C-alpha positions as CSV (number, residue, x, y, z in Angstrom):
1,M,-15.1,-3.9,0.1
2,R,-14.9,-1.5,-2.7
3,R,-12.9,-1.9,-6.0
4,L,-11.0,1.2,-6.9
5,D,-10.8,2.8,-10.3
6,P,-7.1,3.8,-10.7
7,G,-8.2,6.6,-13.1
8,T,-10.0,8.5,-10.3
9,S,-9.4,9.5,-6.7
10,D,-12.7,8.0,-5.6
11,G,-12.2,5.8,-2.6
12,Y,-8.6,6.8,-1.7
13,D,-10.0,8.8,1.2
14,S,-10.7,5.4,2.9
15,I,-6.9,4.9,3.4
16,S,-5.9,5.3,7.0
17,I,-2.8,4.8,9.2
18,G,-2.6,1.3,10.6
19,Q,-4.7,-0.3,7.9
20,G,-3.6,-3.7,6.9
21,V,-2.0,-4.0,3.4
22,Y,-2.2,-7.3,1.4
23,D,-0.7,-8.3,-1.9
24,V,-2.6,-9.7,-4.9
25,D,-2.2,-13.3,-3.4
26,G,-3.6,-12.3,0.0
27,T,-0.3,-12.3,1.7
28,K,0.0,-9.6,4.4
29,V,2.7,-7.0,3.3
30,G,2.4,-4.9,6.4
31,S,0.3,-1.9,7.5
32,V,-0.1,1.7,6.3
33,E,2.6,3.8,8.1
34,C,2.3,7.1,6.2
35,I,0.0,8.6,3.5
36,D,1.5,11.1,1.1
37,W,-1.6,12.7,-0.5
38,Q,0.5,15.0,-2.8
39,A,2.6,12.1,-4.2
40,G,-0.4,9.7,-4.2
41,A,1.5,7.0,-2.3
42,I,1.5,5.1,0.9
43,T,4.5,3.9,3.0
44,I,3.9,0.3,4.2
45,A,5.5,-0.6,7.5
46,T,6.7,-4.2,7.4
47,N,8.6,-6.4,9.9
48,P,11.6,-4.2,10.8
49,F,13.7,-7.3,11.6
50,A,13.2,-8.8,8.1
51,Q,12.9,-6.0,5.6
52,G,12.3,-2.2,5.8
53,A,9.2,-0.2,4.8
54,V,8.2,0.1,1.2
55,L,6.4,2.7,-0.9
56,A,3.3,1.9,-3.0
57,S,1.5,4.2,-5.4
58,F,-2.3,4.7,-4.9
59,A,-2.6,3.3,-8.5
60,L,-1.5,-0.2,-7.1
61,I,-4.5,-0.3,-4.7
62,Q,-7.1,-2.6,-6.1
63,W,-9.6,-3.1,-3.2
64,I,-10.2,-1.3,0.0
65,N,-12.3,-1.4,3.1
66,R,-12.1,0.2,6.6
67,R,-9.6,-2.3,7.9
68,E,-7.5,-3.4,4.9
69,L,-6.5,-2.7,1.4
70,F,-5.3,-5.0,-1.3
71,L,-2.7,-4.3,-3.9
72,S,-2.7,-5.4,-7.6
73,C,0.9,-6.8,-7.4
74,R,2.9,-9.3,-5.4
75,E,5.0,-8.3,-2.4
76,A,8.2,-9.4,-4.2
77,D,7.3,-7.2,-7.2
78,L,6.6,-4.3,-5.0
79,R,9.9,-4.6,-3.3
80,S,11.9,-5.0,-6.5
81,S,10.2,-2.0,-8.1
82,N,11.4,0.4,-5.4
83,G,14.4,-1.5,-4.1
84,G,12.7,-2.0,-0.7
85,K,13.3,1.6,0.1
86,K,10.8,4.2,1.2
87,D,10.6,7.9,0.7
88,D,10.3,10.3,3.6
89,C,6.7,11.0,4.3
């Protein structure tokens, strides 16, 4: 597992569709549904029956490996920061 430096793009090439996404507490948020390289963000698919997909900036990615990535915030904070809405990817 590799810790990312938010000031560089090193390691972001490890992001892939279907990769598990976890919050800072280790709670599964969902999985990577879409990667917007130009915007520097990922769309995270969550349980469609509970809440919709959310958008997360690359800057929120703290740790990453082949199968999963960990964000530097809690799921609730992520949802409140973007209203639980996603941008089109």
